[in-house]
C-alpha positions in Angstrom: 19.9 -16.1 11.5 18.1 -13.5 9.5 18.9 -11.2 6.6 16.1 -8.8 5.8 16.3 -6.7 2.7 14.3 -3.6 2.1 14.2 -0.5 -0.1 13.3 -2.0 -3.5 10.6 -0.6 -5.7 9.7 0.9 -9.0 12.0 3.6 -10.3 12.4 5.4 -13.7 15.5 5.0 -15.7 18.2 7.3 -14.4 16.8 7.2 -10.9 18.2 6.0 -7.6 17.3 3.5 -4.9 19.0 2.6 -1.6 18.7 -1.0 -0.5 19.2 -2.0 3.1 19.9 -5.4 4.6 19.5 -5.9 8.4 21.3 -8.9 9.8 20.6 -10.8 13.1 21.6 -14.0 14.7 25.3 -14.0 13.8 28.4 -11.8 14.4 27.7 -9.4 11.5 30.9 -7.4 12.1 33.0 -10.4 11.4 31.5 -11.2 8.0 32.2 -10.1 4.5 28.8 -9.0 3.1 27.7 -9.2 -0.5 24.8 -8.2 -2.7 23.6 -10.4 -5.6 20.8 -10.0 -8.0 18.7 -12.3 -10.2 16.7 -11.2 -13.2 13.9 -13.2 -14.7 15.2 -16.1 -16.6 18.8 -15.5 -15.7 21.3 -16.8 -13.1 22.0 -15.1 -9.9 24.9 -12.7 -10.3 27.3 -10.9 -8.0 26.7 -7.2 -7.6 29.1 -5.9 -4.9 31.0 -7.0 -1.8 32.4 -5.3 1.3 34.9 -6.6 3.9 34.1 -6.9 7.5 35.7 -3.5 8.4 34.2 -1.7 5.4 37.6 -0.8 4.2 37.6 -2.6 0.9 34.7 -2.9 -1.6 34.4 -4.8 -4.9 31.9 -4.5 -7.7 30.8 -6.3 -10.8 32.1 -4.4 -13.9 28.6 -3.2 -15.0 27.9 -1.7 -11.6 31.2 0.2 -11.1 30.6 3.9 -10.8 26.9 3.5 -10.4 26.5 1.4 -7.3 28.0 1.9 -3.8 28.1 -0.7 -1.1 28.6 0.3 2.5 27.9 -1.0 6.0 27.2 0.1 9.5 28.4 -2.5 11.9 26.8 -0.8 14.9 23.4 -1.3 13.1 24.2 -4.7 11.7 23.2 -3.3 8.3 24.7 -3.3 4.8 23.5 -0.9 2.1 23.5 -0.7 -1.6 23.2 2.8 -3.1 22.1 2.4 -6.7 22.3 5.4 -9.0 21.8 5.9 -12.8 19.6 2.9 -12.8 18.9 1.2 -16.1 16.1 -1.1 -17.2 18.6 -4.0 -17.2 19.1 -3.5 -13.5 15.6 -4.9 -13.0 16.0 -7.9 -10.7 15.5 -9.3 -7.3 18.3 -8.1 -5.1 19.7 -10.4 -2.4 21.9 -9.8 0.6 24.5 -12.6 1.3 26.8 -13.4 4.2 29.2 -16.0 2.8 30.8 -18.6 5.0 30.8 -22.3 5.9 27.0 -21.7 6.0 25.9 -19.2 3.4 23.2 -16.9 4.7 20.8 -15.3 2.3 17.9 -12.9 2.6 14.6 -13.2 0.9 15.3 -10.6 -1.7 13.8 -7.2 -2.6 12.4 -6.5 -6.1 13.9 -3.6 -8.0 12.1 -2.6 -11.2 13.5 0.1 -13.5 10.9 1.2 -16.0 9.3 4.3 -17.4 
């Protein structure tokens, strides 16, 4: 099983990034998928989630209206479009497939700074 995130980087406040997470080794289309993040010195926190069909999404309050989660089951990929980024969005962002065995990616660093 692998979850491989990409798309992180350095961006100025107000900018945008699109994260991708490519899954392999399990039946991606059957899983809820989630994004989490962890800032230095803080606990990992939920960012967004999407059901297996992509029909329902959920967001942490501070991300609503700025972040958009989506998925392409044909490509075994989940995305996180992040707009209007703020310095407090700086964190390592992780892809997660929850279940009896939680699957996690290695994370991708997002830094929002001028």
